[in-house]
TORZAKE-673989 format. One record per residue (C-alpha): residue in one letter; x, y, z. Coordinates in steps of 0.02 Angstrom, whole numbers. Each point is the difference from the previous one (the first is absolute). Example, Ala and Ser with C-alpha at 12.3 -4.5 7.8 and 13.67 -1.06 7.14 Angstrom:
BEGIN
+---------+--------+--------+--------+
: residuo :      x :      y :      z :
+---------+--------+--------+--------+
:       A :    615 :   -225 :    390 :
:       S :     69 :    172 :    -33 :
+---------+--------+--------+--------+
//
This chain:
BEGIN
+---------+--------+--------+--------+
: residuo :      x :      y :      z :
+---------+--------+--------+--------+
:       M :    999 :  -1752 :   2100 :
:       S :   -187 :     30 :    -28 :
:       H :     30 :    187 :     -6 :
:       I :    117 :    -27 :   -147 :
:       V :   -124 :   -108 :    -93 :
:       D :   -136 :    128 :     30 :
:       L :    117 :    143 :    -61 :
:       K :     45 :   -101 :   -159 :
:       R :   -191 :    -30 :    -32 :
:       K :    -37 :    183 :     25 :
:       I :    141 :     55 :   -114 :
:       T :    -58 :   -128 :   -132 :
:       L :   -169 :     71 :     10 :
:       L :     59 :    182 :     -7 :
:       V :    104 :    -38 :   -157 :
:       T :   -145 :    -87 :    -85 :
:       N :   -112 :    146 :     41 :
:       Y :    131 :    118 :    -67 :
:       E :     18 :    -96 :   -160 :
:       N :   -194 :      1 :    -22 :
:       I :     -8 :    185 :     31 :
:       K :    144 :     31 :   -118 :
:       E :    -87 :    -97 :   -140 :
:       E :   -166 :     95 :     32 :
:       N :     96 :    164 :     -6 :
:       L :     75 :    -45 :   -165 :
:       K :   -169 :    -50 :    -70 :
:       L :    -79 :    165 :     64 :
:       R :    144 :    102 :    -78 :
:       N :    -33 :    -91 :   -167 :
:       D :   -186 :     30 :     16 :
:       K :     29 :    186 :     38 :
:       Y :    114 :     16 :   -155 :
:       Q :   -129 :    -87 :   -113 :
:       M :   -139 :    114 :     72 :
:       G :    112 :    148 :    -36 :
:       E :     11 :    -54 :   -179 :
:       V :   -186 :    -17 :    -14 :
:       I :    -27 :    168 :     73 :
:       N :    127 :     78 :   -123 :
:       G :    -89 :    -83 :   -144 :
:       L :   -173 :     58 :     61 :
:       E :     64 :    178 :     29 :
:       Q :     62 :      1 :   -180 :
:       E :   -167 :    -63 :    -62 :
:       V :    -89 :    135 :     96 :
:       K :    117 :    133 :    -78 :
:       D :    -36 :    -73 :   -178 :
:       L :   -185 :     -3 :     31 :
:       K :     -1 :    180 :     62 :
:       K :     95 :     50 :   -165 :
:       R :   -133 :    -89 :    -97 :
:       V :   -140 :     88 :     92 :
:       E :     86 :    166 :    -34 :
:       V :      3 :    -46 :   -187 :
:       V :   -177 :    -52 :      1 :
:       D :    -50 :    160 :     89 :
:       L :    103 :    101 :   -126 :
:       V :    -85 :    -85 :   -146 :
:       Q :   -166 :     24 :     68 :
:       G :     39 :    186 :     36 :
:       V :     55 :     24 :   -179 :
:       D :   -155 :    -79 :    -69 :
:       L :   -110 :    123 :     95 :
:       K :    -24 :    163 :    -85 :
:       D :    -53 :    113 :    147 :
:       K :    121 :    125 :     78 :
:       D :     23 :    -92 :    167 :
:       A :     54 :   -162 :    -91 :
:       M :    127 :     98 :    -99 :
:       I :     70 :     77 :    156 :
:       F :      9 :   -170 :     81 :
:       A :     90 :    -67 :   -148 :
:       R :    123 :    139 :     -4 :
:       K :     42 :    -31 :    183 :
:       R :     26 :   -180 :    -28 :
:       V :    111 :     34 :   -149 :
:       N :    101 :    125 :     98 :
:       N :     19 :   -127 :    144 :
:       L :     62 :   -131 :   -122 :
:       I :    120 :    117 :    -77 :
:       R :     67 :     50 :    171 :
:       D :     26 :   -184 :     41 :
:       I :     89 :    -31 :   -165 :
:       D :    111 :    151 :     35 :
:       K :     41 :    -67 :    173 :
:       C :     45 :   -169 :    -76 :
:       I :    110 :     86 :   -130 :
:       S :     92 :     97 :    132 :
:       L :     25 :   -151 :    106 :
:       L :     75 :    -93 :   -153 :
:       N :    112 :    148 :    -36 :
:       E :     76 :    -12 :    178 :
+---------+--------+--------+--------+
//
């Protein structure tokens, strides 16, 4: 009879542990999802800031009157035009 009682106690303990681990797993999944959302937001912010830097670099390049600055500005404008063309082609698909 004591074996049955021991087995019941062990089963109860295992079920309790299972439920605790299940809850922890759910919490970790939720945390992972939230961190993914944070990462996506930060990646978008990085992209936006890189675009701002490009614009600032472009403006600074246009303000300068030397030949190197003009070449730099032309390259930036050409890159922006290529990016715009890519966007337009993606929209047309």
